[in-house]
N, C-alpha and C positions, 0 to 999 in steps of 0.2 A: 396485480398479478393475474394474469388468466389461470385460470383451475388444471385446464394442459400445462402449460408451463411450469408450474410447480410439479405438477409428475415430470417434468422432466428432470427438474432439478435433482427431485427424490432421488430419477433414475441414475443421477452422477455423484450419490452417496458414495462412493467408495472413495470417489475425488475429495470433496472435502474432507472427507478423513486424513486425506494424505494433506491440507494444510494446515500449515500448524497453530493459527489461531480457531484448532477445533479443537487438539491435541486434547486425552484424557475425557474426554464428553462421551456421552452415548447417542445412539439413531436418534431416539427420541428430541433432546436435546437438542443437534443438529434438526431437524426436523423442526423444529420449531422456533431455527432460528432462518430459516428457508422460507419460512412463512412471510417473515417479514422484508427478507433481500426483494432486491429489483433486478430484475433481468437489462443491461444495456448492453449495447453494442455499438462499435467504433469503428471509422474505416479506415482500413490503412491511412497514413500520411495524419488524424486528425486527434486532438488532444484531447487525453482524460484527466491530466490538472494539468495547472501552470504554474512555476516557483513564484509566488508570495502573492497567488490567491487565494479568498476567502475561500474555506470548504471546511464540509458537517460528514460525509460519505468516507467509507472507509470502502474499498475494492479487491475484488478476490475475482482473479484469470484463470478463467476456464476455460478457454481457447484461442491462439494467438501469440502476438510475440508484439513484445513490447520492449521503450529506450527510453532510460531514464539518465533526469541528465542535470545538470547545477549552470549558475552561471559561475563566470571566472572571477569576474571581477565585485568588489562591492557594489551595489548601485550606486551611494552617494560618489561614487568614485567611475563614473560613465554616464556617457549621454546614451541616448535608446536606440541612436542611428551605431554603438560602439558595441551594442550589449553581445556577447562572446559566450557560448556554454558549449560544456562541456559531455559528450556522453559517457556514463558513468559504468550503465552496466544494460545489458538485454537481457530482457528473462521472458522464455513462454510456460507457457502455461504446464509445462515436464519437468518445471520449477515448485509446482502450486503454490506459487508468492501470492501475498495479499499487502496494500500498501493501501497509506491515508489513514495511517492507527493513530496519528499523534491529536489528527482531526479526535478521536475518541476522549481524547485527555483535556484539550483548548476552545476553551467558551470562542474567542480570539482567536482563529487559528487559524495561520495561512500558511500553503505546501512548502514546503522544503524543498523542490525541485520539481522540474515538469517531467510529467508522463505521456506519450505519443507512443498510440498503435505503429507501429511499423508492418505489421498486416493485419487484413480485421480478426475480431478480439469481438468473445461472448467475454461477458464479466456480469457478474452480479453484486449490488452496492447494499451497505448497510450505512441507514445514517442517525445519526448518534439519537437523538429524536428516536428512536427504534425501537434501538438495543436500550435507550434507559428505561426502556416500557416494561422491555423483558425483563430485566434483570431487576425491577420492582417489583413481578411477578414469581421471579425463579432467583434466590440472590446465589444460588449455588452455581449455575451456568453462567452467570454476572463473575463470581470470583475465579473459574476458570479463565472466560475469554481474557480478564485483563492481566491474571499469569500468564497470560500467552505473550499477550499480547508486549507485557513488561520483556515476558524474555525475549522478543523477540528487538526491542529497542537496546535493551543491553546487546546482545548480539549485531545488532550495527554499528553502537556508541562501542564496542571493541575492535571493531573494524576501524570504523574512524581514527579510533586514537590508535592504529597499526599505523594508518594513513597517512596521519600527522607525524609522528616518527619516522617515517620513513622519507617525508618532504623534508624537516630537519636539518638530517641526516644528511640531505643532497646539497642543500641549499648552505649546508655548514663549510661542507668537502669543499666547495662549490669556491665560498669567498673565503678559504684557503688555501684553492691551487690557483 
């Protein structure tokens, strides 16, 4: 990324501080990560990632809005023409989201959801290989980043468990009724 674009990202340091991925990092640690990030732009309607495709990048939304969706039917039970997706959530830069974090742990990572820009978006991406290089140079930064990713995964797993409980309860009531 050009120096002027990097400076533009450094000007947004307050935004980065609000992203849970960077909690407990100091400004210098955040700047070190900014140096290896790539700026990416997506037009409204374009996919940032598609469910089941390979990926090795984590994304941080700086401007815009995205929709996260997931297939409603297991792939082995459906033909391509019958594929149906459910929008799970819309997020804007005001939520300070990051996504694609599971690819930081899995060498053969397949995306678990599709993410589509619903408005023009500006994001930065962090490639797993680039993150590993930083982690080797500064293990403390790595410990904090991975702790923050784990915290986000725990939060999302708890929400998924609640959703499963709601679905099984509704299904049980429907069968009994």
